[in-house]
C-alpha positions in Angstrom: 26.3 -5.9 82.9 26.3 -8.4 80.0 25.0 -6.9 76.8 21.6 -8.1 75.7 21.4 -10.4 72.7 18.8 -10.0 69.9 18.2 -12.3 67.0 18.0 -11.1 63.4 17.6 -12.7 60.0 20.7 -11.3 58.5 23.7 -9.4 59.8 24.7 -6.5 57.5 26.6 -3.3 58.4 23.3 -1.7 59.4 20.5 -3.7 61.1 16.9 -2.5 61.6 15.4 -4.4 64.5 11.6 -4.5 64.1 8.7 -6.8 64.9 8.7 -8.5 68.3 12.5 -8.1 68.7 12.2 -4.4 67.9 9.4 -3.9 70.3 11.3 -5.8 73.0 14.5 -3.7 72.4 12.7 -0.3 72.3 9.8 -0.8 74.8 11.1 -3.4 77.3 14.9 -3.1 77.3 14.5 0.7 76.5 17.6 0.7 74.3 18.9 4.2 73.7 21.1 5.8 71.1 24.7 5.0 71.9 24.0 1.8 73.8 25.6 -1.4 72.6 24.1 -4.9 72.3 24.9 -8.2 70.7 23.2 -9.3 67.5 23.1 -12.9 66.1 21.5 -14.6 63.2 21.2 -17.8 65.2 23.5 -19.6 62.8 26.8 -18.9 64.4 27.3 -15.2 63.4 27.6 -12.8 66.4 28.1 -9.1 66.3 28.5 -6.2 68.7 26.4 -3.2 67.6 25.6 0.3 68.6 22.1 1.8 68.5 22.0 4.8 66.1 18.2 5.4 65.9 15.3 4.4 68.1 11.6 4.5 67.2 8.5 3.5 69.1 9.0 -0.2 68.4 12.1 -0.3 66.2 15.9 0.2 66.8 18.5 0.7 64.1 22.0 -0.6 64.9 25.4 0.0 63.3 27.6 -3.1 63.5 30.9 -2.4 65.3 32.5 -5.9 65.1 31.6 -9.4 64.2 32.8 -12.9 64.8 31.7 -16.4 63.8 31.3 -19.4 66.1 31.5 -22.7 64.2 29.2 -25.5 65.2 30.9 -27.9 67.6 32.5 -31.0 66.0 30.5 -33.1 68.4 26.8 -32.3 68.2 24.1 -33.4 70.6 20.6 -33.9 69.4 18.0 -34.4 72.2 15.1 -36.6 71.7 12.8 -35.3 74.5 9.7 -37.2 75.2 6.5 -35.1 75.4 5.9 -34.0 79.0 2.6 -32.8 80.3 2.0 -29.2 81.4 4.8 -26.7 81.3 7.5 -29.3 82.2 8.1 -29.9 78.5 8.9 -26.3 78.0 11.2 -26.4 81.0 13.0 -29.4 79.6 13.8 -27.7 76.3 14.6 -24.4 78.0 17.2 -25.9 80.3 18.6 -28.1 77.5 19.1 -25.1 75.3 20.9 -23.2 78.1 23.1 -26.3 78.6 24.1 -26.3 75.0 22.0 -28.8 73.0 22.3 -28.5 69.2 18.9 -29.8 68.1 15.7 -31.1 69.6 13.3 -33.8 68.5 9.9 -34.0 70.3 9.5 -37.7 70.9 6.1 -39.4 71.0 7.1 -42.1 73.4 4.7 -44.9 74.3 4.2 -43.8 77.9 3.8 -40.1 77.2 0.8 -38.6 79.0 0.9 -35.5 76.7 -0.4 -36.2 73.2 0.5 -33.9 70.3 -2.1 -34.9 67.8 -1.8 -33.5 64.3 -3.7 -30.3 63.9 -4.0 -26.9 65.5 -3.3 -28.1 69.1 -0.2 -30.1 68.1 1.0 -27.1 66.0 0.5 -24.8 69.0 2.4 -27.0 71.3 5.3 -27.3 68.9 5.3 -23.5 68.4 5.6 -23.1 72.2 8.7 -25.3 72.3 10.3 -23.4 69.4 9.5 -20.1 71.0 10.9 -21.3 74.4 14.1 -22.5 72.7 14.6 -19.2 70.9 14.2 -17.2 74.1 16.5 -19.5 76.1 19.2 -19.2 73.4 19.0 -15.4 73.7 19.1 -15.6 77.5 22.2 -17.9 77.3 23.8 -15.5 74.7 24.1 -18.4 72.3 25.1 -17.7 68.7 23.4 -20.9 67.6 19.7 -21.4 68.1 18.8 -25.1 68.3 16.4 -26.4 65.6 13.3 -28.0 67.0 12.1 -30.7 64.5 8.7 -32.2 64.0 7.5 -34.8 66.5 8.9 -38.3 65.8 8.2 -41.9 66.9 10.7 -44.5 68.3 11.3 -46.1 64.9 12.5 -42.7 63.6 14.9 -42.5 66.5 16.2 -45.9 65.8 17.2 -44.8 62.3 19.6 -42.2 63.7 23.0 -42.2 61.9 25.3 -42.0 64.9 25.7 -43.0 68.5 22.5 -43.2 70.6 22.5 -42.8 74.4 19.3 -43.6 76.2 19.0 -42.3 79.8 17.5 -45.2 81.8 17.3 -45.6 85.5 18.0 -49.4 85.3 21.1 -49.1 83.1 24.3 -50.7 84.4 26.6 -48.3 82.5 27.1 -44.8 83.7 27.4 -41.8 81.4 30.6 -40.7 83.1 32.3 -43.9 82.0 31.0 -43.8 78.4 33.5 -43.1 75.6 32.2 -40.2 73.6 33.3 -39.6 70.0 35.3 -36.6 69.1 32.9 -35.6 66.3 29.6 -36.6 64.8 26.0 -36.4 66.0 25.0 -38.1 69.3 21.3 -38.7 69.9 20.5 -38.3 73.6 17.1 -39.9 74.4 15.1 -38.8 77.5 11.9 -40.6 78.3 8.6 -39.4 79.7 7.4 -39.5 83.4 6.6 -43.2 83.1 10.0 -44.1 81.7 11.1 -45.7 78.4 9.1 -48.9 77.8 10.9 -52.3 77.4 9.8 -52.5 73.8 11.2 -49.1 73.0 14.5 -49.8 74.8 14.8 -53.1 72.9 14.2 -51.4 69.6 16.8 -48.7 70.3 19.4 -51.2 71.6 18.9 -53.4 68.6 19.7 -50.3 66.5 23.0 -49.8 68.4 21.8 -47.6 71.3 23.5 -47.8 74.7 21.4 -47.4 77.9 23.2 -45.2 80.5 22.4 -43.7 83.8 23.6 -40.4 85.3 23.9 -41.5 88.9 22.0 -43.1 91.8 19.2 -40.5 91.7 16.2 -40.7 89.4 15.7 -37.3 87.7 12.5 -35.8 86.3 11.9 -36.0 82.6 12.1 -32.2 82.6 15.6 -31.9 84.1 17.4 -35.1 83.0 18.5 -33.7 79.6 20.2 -30.6 81.1 22.1 -32.6 83.7 23.2 -35.1 81.0 24.3 -32.2 78.7 26.4 -30.7 81.5 28.1 -34.1 82.0 28.8 -34.4 78.3 30.1 -30.9 78.2 32.6 -31.7 80.9 33.5 -35.2 79.6 34.1 -34.0 76.0 35.8 -31.0 74.3 32.4 -29.4 73.6 32.7 -26.6 76.1 36.3 -26.0 75.1 35.3 -25.9 71.4 32.6 -23.3 72.2 34.9 -21.2 74.3 37.0 -20.3 71.3 35.6 -18.3 68.4 37.0 -16.5 65.5 38.5 -13.1 66.5 36.2 -10.1 66.1 36.6 -8.3 62.7 
C-alpha cells in the first residue's frame, strides 16, 4: 500500500505533526509507532519518515531519508473560469491531480458563479485552496499548486509567456501545437457558457492561441484535466517529474 503523504511547514530531522494534519494522522489514519509515511513541505521537498510517538491528535516523526523534486522547466498555470456549485472544486481537484503548477480563478464574462469581494468570495477561494491542498496529498505531489486571487481577462492578457485558450470553435488542435521546452504556459478554460468573442479577441491580440482538444465538447469542470494530460504526454513534463534527486 502506498504510504500516506502529510504536509508540513518545515522538514527537519524530527517533525511534530499537529493541528488538522496531526488529527488526521492520529485519529483518521491511525498511524502507529513504527509506521512510515511521506512528509512534504509542498515546495518540492519530500521525506520518508517513521512515527516515533503518537498522541491523541499529534504524531512525531523521525525523518529517515529525503529528496528534492525541482519544479518542471515547463510550468502550466491554469486560468479556470468560476463554475457554479461544486464543479469548480472538481475542476481544480482534477487539474491538481493532473499536474498543474498554479491556478488563477478567472472572472470570465459568462460566469454564472460570482465571487464578490467580501466574506462569500473569501470563503469560495478558501474552498478552492483547501481542495487543491487535499488533491496534492492524494496524488502524492511534492509541490502544492498556488491558487491566486481572482483575476479578470485583462490580467490574463498581461501574462508573460504563451497563452492557450481552449475553445470549441478553434481550428488548431492542442496535439499539433508546438510547446516550449521551458517557461510558463497559461492554459485558459472558460465557463459553462464559453469564452465570449470579446474575451477571445482580447487574448488573441495579446498573443494567445485558441486550440481545441478534439471533436467533443468537454465540461468546464473537466477540460483542464484532459488538457493537462495531453500536455504531459506531448512535452517532457511527465519525464521531468519522474526523476528526482536520489534520497539522502
